N, C-alpha and C positions, 0 to 999 in steps of 0.2 A: 460682634467679634470681640473676643477677650483681648486684654492687653498683651498677652503672651502669644497670641496667634501669629502665624507666619503671614506676612503681607509685604508686597512690593512697596518701594518708595513711591509716594504719590506723584502724579504728573505735576510739573511746574511750568510756568509761563516761559516759553523759549524766547530767545536763545539761551542756552546754558551748555555746560560741558559734561561729558561722561569720561571717566578714566576707567578703562577696562583692564583689570589685572588678572591674567590667567596663569595658573601655576600648577606644577607637580612637585610635591614635597618628597624629601628623602625618607621621612618617617623617623628621623633622629630627634631626640630631645623634645618630644611632643608637648610635655608639660610646660617647658620654657617657651615654646612657640605659642601655646594657648595663652599664657600669661602676657607675653609681649603683644599678641594680637588684641587682647582685651585692653591693654594700656593704650595702644595706638588708636583703638576705637574711641576711647575717651578723649584723647588729644585732638583727633581730627574734628570732633564736634565743636571745638573752640576756634577753628579756623574760620575767619569771616568769609561768607559765601558758600560754606559747605551746606549742601541740601539733603544729604542722606546717602545710604549705601545699601546695595543688595548683594547677597552672597549665596552661592550654591556650590555643591560638590557633586561630582558624577562618579559612577562606578569606574574603577580603574585609576582613581586618584586625581583627576583633573578638578581644580577648584577655580571658580570665577567670582571675582568681586568687582562690582561696578560702583564707583564713588561719583557722586554728582556734585558739581560746583557751579555757582552762578557765573564765574568768570575765570579767565586764565590766571589772574593775579592770585586767586585762592589756591589754585593748583600749584603755582610756584611757591607760595608760602608753605604749603604742605611738603613739597619736594625739598625745600630748604630747611625744614624743621630739624634741629640737631638730634632729637631723640628718634625721629623717624629715620634719619640718615644712618644712625648707629644700628637701628633695627634692620635696615636693608642690608648693611654689611654683615650682620650676624646671619641673616637669611641666606646670603650668598655662601657664607662659610659653612653653615650647618643645615638649614631647613629646606632649601630648594634644590631640586634636581635641575629645574629650568623654570623660567617665567617669561612672560611677554606683557608689555604695557602698551595700550592703544589709547590715544586721546582723541575724542570726537566731539564735534559741535552738534548739539541737539537742536534741530530746527522745527521739529514737530513733536508734540507730546500730548497724549490723552490717556485716560484711565477708565476703568469700569469697576464697580463694586456692587455685588448683588445686595439688594435691600434685605434687611432682616425680616424673616418670616414671623408673623405673630404666632404665639403658642396656640395649638389647636384646642378647641373646646369640645369635650364629649357631651353629647346630648342623650339622655336616657329616654326611652319611649314612655309615654304617659299611660 
């Protein structure tokens, strides 16, 4: 798999936590939204206990981001981060029609990845 390929966050040893953020955006100021989202993505990686995140969008505008944290202390650090808090306020004012946050404890986790297939070798008849 190439480094730029889409892949889910790998399974981690439970227990850990999943923060599920579902949203519908207004469509306003999308460039500023993208810039802020990229910045927040950089910031959250520095939070102790952050394990990764998965994001997806659906037709009709629903977006889902799941951020994984080792413990509740990491989630609280992220929630309290000043730059994150300011971005949340901008989101309520400009970018989100609605959103929901769910926090869940992960008690089971496993993953699957297809093994790479060797390149086929052509054999010419003798």
